[in-house]
N, C-alpha and C positions, 0 to 999 in steps of 0.2 A: 338256649340250648348249650349245654356244657360239652367240653371235649376232653378225651383222655389221650395223653401223648406218651408214647413209649419210644425210648431210644435204646436200641440193643446193639452195641458193637461187639463183635467177636462171636463166640460159639459156646454151645453145650451148657444150657441151664434149663430148669423147668419153671415156667412162670404161668400161673393160672390167674387171669384177671377177670373179675366179675363184680357186679354191684353187690354191696353188702346185703341189701334187702332180699336179693335172690338167694343168697346163701342162708340167710336167717329164716325167712318166711316160706320160701319155696312156692312154686306155681304148679297147678294140677289141672288136668282135664278129666271130666267125669264120663264114664262109660256105663251103659246098662247091658247086663248079660242077657243074651237071648238063648233060645233052645238050641242045644248042640254045641254051645261054646264051652271051652275049657281054658284054663289060664295060659297054656302053652300056645294054643292057636290064636288067642287074643294078642299075646305078646309078639307072635310071628307077624301079625297083621299090622300092629301099631308101633312096635318098638324098633328103633334103629339097630339095636343088638338084641335079638330075641332071647339070647342066653341070660338076659337080666331078669327073667320071669321071677326068680326067688325074691328079687328086690321089690317087685310089685306085691307079692304075698306079704312081705314084711311091712310095707307102707300101709297095706289095708288090714293088717293084723289078722291074717287068715291062719287059723289053726291047722287047716289041711288044705294045701293048694289045689288038691284034686276035687275039693268039695265046694263048688260054686253052683248057683241055681239061677234060672231065668228071673229077670227083674231085679237082681242084685246090682247095687251100685259099686263100681270100682273107681278108685282115684289113681290116675296115671301121671307121674311127674313129667312135666313138659320136656325136661332136658333128656329124657329117655326115649321120647317119641321120634318117629321118622320126620324128616323135614323136607321142605322144598328148596332146592339149590338156589343160592343167591350169589351169582357170579360177579366177579370184578371186571373192570374195564381199564385198559392201559391209557392213562392220560398224559404220560410223559415217558419218553425212552431216549436214552443216549448211549452210543457206543455198542458194545457187545452184550446183547440181552437175548436170552433164549429160554424156552419153556419145554418141560418134559411132561406132556399130558398123561393122564391115567391110562389112556389108550389113544393112539399107539405109543409104545415106549421108545420114542426116538426124539432127541432134542431138536427143536424147531426154532427159527428166529421169532422173537416177540416184538411186535411193532405197535405204533400208536393206534388206538381204538380196538385192538385185539381183545378178546374175552379170555379171562383166566378162570377156570372152573376148579371146583374142589377136587382134591386128589392130585393137583398139578404141582410140579416143582419149577421154581423160577430161579434162573442163574444169571448173575451179572459178572462181566469180566473186569479187567483193570481199566480205570478211568471211565467207568460206565455206571449207569443208574437207570432205575425205572420206578414209576409211581403207578400204583393200582388203586382205583377208586371204586367204592361200592355205593349202591343206591341210597343207603341211609346216611351218606356223607363221610363214612369212615374211609381213611386212606392209609396206604402203606407205601412209604418211600424207601426203596431198597438201594443201599449204597453199593460201591464197587466191591468186587471179589466176595460176593455173598450168594449163598444157596438157601432158599426159603421154600418150605412146603406149605401149601394151603390144604391142610388135612380136612377141614370142614368149614363150610360157609353156607348156612341154610336157615330158613325160617321154619319154626316149629309152632304150629297153630297160627292164630291170627296176630299175636302180639309178642312172640318170643323169637329172638335171633341168637344163633350160636355161630361163633367164628373161632376156629382153632388153627393156630400156626405152629410150625416146627422150624426153628432156626438151626440149620446144620452148621453154618459158618458165616461170618461176616457181620453186617451192621444194618439195622433197619430203624426207621423213624415212623412210628404209628400214631395216627390221630384217630381216636375213637369218639364218635358222636352218639349221643343218646337222645332218641326221640321221645317226646312225651307220650305216655301210654304204651310204650314198648319196652319189654324186658330184654336186656342185652347181656350176653355172656361172651367174654372175649378171653381167649387163652393163648399164651405163647409157651411152647415147650422147649426146654433145654435141661441138663441133669441136676442142678444143685439147689434151687430155691423155688418157693411159691409166693407170689404176690397177689393179694386180694385187694381190689380197689374200692375205696369208698369216696374217692375224689375224681378229679378230671385230668390233671396234667402231671405226669411223672415219667421218669426215665428208669430203665433197667439195663445194665450192661454186664457182660460176662467175658472174662479174659481168658488167655491161653491156659492159665492154671486153674480154670473153672471157678475163679472167684467171681462173686456177683456184687455189684453195687446198685443201690436203688436211691433215687433222689426225687423228692416230691416238690413240684413247682406250684401246685394248687390242690387243695383238698387233703386227702390222707389215704394211706394204704396200710394193709397188714402184710408183713413179710414173714414167711414161715420157712424154717430150715431145721433139721435134726430135732423135730418135735417141739420147737420153741417158736412162738409168734411174738413179734414186736410191732407196735403201731408207729408209723412214721408220718408226721404231720407236715403241713405246708412249710417249705423253707428248711426241711431237714433231710438227712440222708443216712444210710446205713450200709455196712459192708458185710458180706457173708463169705468167709473162706471155706474152701472145700472140706467137708466133713465137720464143720463147726456151726454152732448156732449164730444168729445175727448179732452183730455188735450193737451196743446202745446207740440210738440215733444221735446225730450231731447236727449243728446248724450249718447250712450251706454257705460257702464263701461268696462274697460279692465278686463280680467280674473284674478283671484287671483293667487299669486305666488305659484308655486308647492312646496311641501316639499322636503327636502334633502333626497334622497332615498338611503338606504343601501341595495340594492337588492343583493341576494334574501332575502325575508322576511321569517324568520323561526319561528316566534311565532304568535299566535292568541290570542286575536283579533288584526287585522291590524289597526293601527292608523296613520292617515296622517294629520298633522297640516298644514293648508294653511294660508298664510299671505295675509290679505285683502288689498284692494285698497281704496283710499279715496272715501267716499260716499256710500260704500257697507255696508249693514246691515246683509246680509246672502249670501250664495253661494249654487249653485246646484252642487252636486257631482254625477258623473256617473261612474259606474264600469261595464265593459263588457269583454267578452272573445275575441272580435274582434275589430279592430280599427274603423270599421264603426258603431259600437254600436248596431248591430242587436241583439246579444246574451247578452242583458242587464241583469246584475245580481243585480244592485242596482241603484236606481234613488231617491235621497233624498236631501232635502234642510236642511242645517245646519246654525245655528247662526255663525256669522263671527269668533268668538273666540273659537268655538268648533271644535275639530278635526274630520275629517271624519273617520268613523269606519266601518270595515267589519269583519264579524265573520264566522268561519268555512269554509274557502276557501280550496279547494283541491290544491295539488301541481300542478303548471302549470303557464302559461303565461296569463297576464291580461292587460287591458288598462284602464286608468283613464282619466277623463276630468272634468273640473270645469268651472263655469261661475258665475260672480258676480251678485247680485240682490240688487237694490237700495230700498229706503223707499217706492216708489210707486209700488213696485213689478215688475218693468221692469227688465228683464233679459239681461245681457250684452253679450259681445262677448265670444264665447266658446274658451277654450284653445285647443291646439293641443293634440291629443291622446298621452298619455305617457305610455310606456310599463313598466310593473313591473313583477317580477318573485316571485312566492311563492313556498317555499319548507319547509314544516314542518316535513317531514319524513327524517331520522329516528327520532322518538320522544325522548324527554329527558327521561332518566330512572327515576323510582321512588326510592328514597333513603330510605333504611331501617335503616342503621346505618351510622352516628350518628343521634340522635334525636334532634330536635330543642330545644336549651337551656339546653341540658343535660351537666352534668359534668362527666368527666372521669379522672381516676388517672393512672399515668404511663407515660412512655416516648414514647409510641407508641399506635396506635389505628387501628383496622381493619375496613375499610369502606365496606359497603355492599349495593347493589341495585338490583332491579328486572331486569330480562333479557328483552331486546327489540328485537322483532322478526327480524326486518330488519337491525340490527346493526352487523357489522363485528367485531368491537372492541370498546373500550371506552377510553375516556380521562378524567383524574381526576385532580383536583387542590385543594390544601389545603394551606391557607395563613392566616397570621395575619391581613391582610388588606382586607376589604370587596370588594374593587375594583379589587383585584387580579392584581396589577400593573406588567407590563413587567419588566424584569430584576431582580425582587425579588420573582417572583412566577414561579415555575417549573410545567410543564404539563407532567404528567406521563401517559403512555398507558398500557392497560392490555386487554387481550382477555377474561378474566373471569368477574364475577360479584362481586369480592372481591379484596381488595387491602389494604395491611398494610403499614402504613406510620409512620416513626419515626420523632418526633418533636425535634426541636433544643432547645426549652425551654418550660416553662409552661406559661399558660395564655389563652386568648380568641383566637379562630380560626374560620375560615369559610371554608366550603367545597362545591364543586359542581362537577357534572359529566355530560358528554354528550356522545351521540352515534355517531359513525362514520360508514357510509355506505361502501359497497364494492367498490364504485367508489372513495372513499376518501373524500366524502362530510361530513363535521362535522355538525351535527344538533345543535339545540339550547341547551344552558346549562340548567341543572335542576335548580329548586329553590335553592337559597343559604341557607345552613344550618349553623347556628351559634352554637358553643359549646365551652366548656372550658376543657382544660387539666390541672388538678391540680396535684401538686407534691404528690407522694405516701408518706405514713407515714414513718418517718425516722427510720433507723435501731437502735436498742438499743445499749448502750455501754456495752460490755461484761466484766464481772469480771473474775479474774483468777480462774479456777476450783479448788475445794478443794477435796482432797482425805483423808478420815478419816476411818481408819479400812478398811472394805470392801465396803464402800459406796463412791460414787462420787457425789458431789453437784456442780451444775452450776447455777450461778445467773447473772442477767443483770439489767440494769436500767429500772425502771417502766415508761412507756410511757403514762400513764393515764388510767382513768376508761374505761371500756368496750372495751379495747384493748386486742387482743389475740396475741399469739406469735407462730412462727414456728421454731422449734429447729431441727437441724441436727447434727449428730456426725458421723464422718467417719475417716478411717485410711489413706485415700488419700486426698490431699489438694484440688483436683478438685471436690470432693464429687460425683465421678462417681458411687460409691456404698456406702450405708449408713448403719451404725450400728443402729442408732437411727434416726427416722424421724417422728416427732409428733407435734401436735398443743396443746398449753397450755393456760389456763386462767390466770396463775400467772407468774410473771417474774422470775421463778426459776424452776429447776428440780432436783430431787434426785433419784439416781438409783444405782444399784449394779455396782461396778467397773468391767470393762472388764477383762476376764480371761487371755487374750493374752497380754503379755507385748509388749510395743512399743509406738511409737508416735501417738497421736490421735488429731483430729481437730474438733472444734465445731463452729457453726455459728447460728445467730438468726436473724429473720425478724419480723417486726410488722404488724399486720392485724387490720385495722380500723373497726369501727362498720358497715360500708357498705360492708365489705368483701374484700376491696382492700388491697393487700399485697405489702409492700415496698421491697426494696432491702435487701439482707442479709448483716449482719455486716461482717467486715473483720474476717477471721477465727482466732480463738484463739487455740493455741497448748498446749497440756499437755502430760505427759509421764506416762505410766504404767510400773513399774519395776517388776522384778521377785519376787514372793511372798516368805516369809521366810521359810515356811515348806519345800520347795524344797532345800533351802540353807542348812537347818539343816540336812535333809536327805542325802544330798551330803557329808556333813562333817562326818556324822556317817559312811557312806559307805567307805570313805577313811580310817577312823580309823580302821574299821573292816579288810580292806585289809592289813593294816600295821600289825595288830595283827596276821593275818594269815601268813604273811611273817615271823614274829618273831617266831612263833611256828614251 
């Protein structure tokens, strides 16, 4: 069972689609005239439009339409007879979809499984769509911002089906099925051209300037405009400009080459660069949730060198298609639906530290970022190469939102972090942050401490203006506890000598004007000996003891 497919984007053209055998041979029903009949009352009883009675006289070669007699046989064309309504059913609806019935004349919401009767108008809003299915398998998929009238949908006799649509504005995709033994007539009306189908799959489109393009995917059609008819066969297309006859048919272009897909896509916006074919100036890009293209999310024409772009997609599975468009606006063969996967969650963390372009001193730095709700842990990278090459860049994992890293040297570095979900899926990396690790101020060269009287003087090399110094004095070389721990503006310190004799250690570090402190100098050791008053007192005590003994 073959199908006829119509794609009509835009508005205002006249398209009449019917099988060629119906147009060439015609179908009739036979009526027998009874007593009291006349041509007018017969037509009033059987014809959809009784005013067509002169046509019945012409078909039956009546010399006088008033002169018919009982027993006479009349042939009535099926297409002129009254029919039994064949309503459609809504099988898919998304967004703002409404219907204006023949009665009452007020727009009403149109929902899944609702009936659409002849004489109705169907309207879709922005980012909306609706599919109407008929018992014979014919379907009409109405795109966004479209107004479509179902002027007629009825069965005439036992094996004749008439369906007539009027497209006021927008775009529809129609699939016409022909059942064996049933004669089908399918018409779509707009103002500029007539297409008669002898095949199954074809598209018709009409633009804002009322130009019409017709493309045949299977079979053939006859396109008529301004009294001229051209036959368009499978794989061909033609264009009809307003007030002009159809242009000679030309071969349809192949679809553009799809981009190399690194699915799943984890960043937005989604960019898909297509490679064009010779003769193409643009391409149509379709993005949908289903391979049939019912849940269409994007239908856009791009210049050939511009990548297709999609923004703010939720995590999930999607399908993309593309077709080339030549300089006449004739659309080529569609590509096969290509499945892609989008997963942007968990989102990249927002980096707090380091700041872009900042300079830090020291051999290590603590990275910080904000928590991501659906992240189980994080992966961080810091490298001297912005590309983070494998083999030279290590990826560290942490469950928190802080991580301290020690650098092998000083210079420029780059940092990024990404979230990892509970199922192990790693999201997109954060923006790359560039920063510098500068060497800390060098430690000063410490002079040998001087002990004069009861004062201890410690001096070291001056490291420049606006530098400060950190001085520590301790009796243990590891400086676990300190006797002196102070910051100074000058490269020296004078203090009272410690009372307790023994070995002491001193070290100094430099603090630059930004407050960055360098490493301590190697410890310098000095010794505090027992003071002389104790020595003199000891000698006198011994002498006194000797005197006592002598007495």
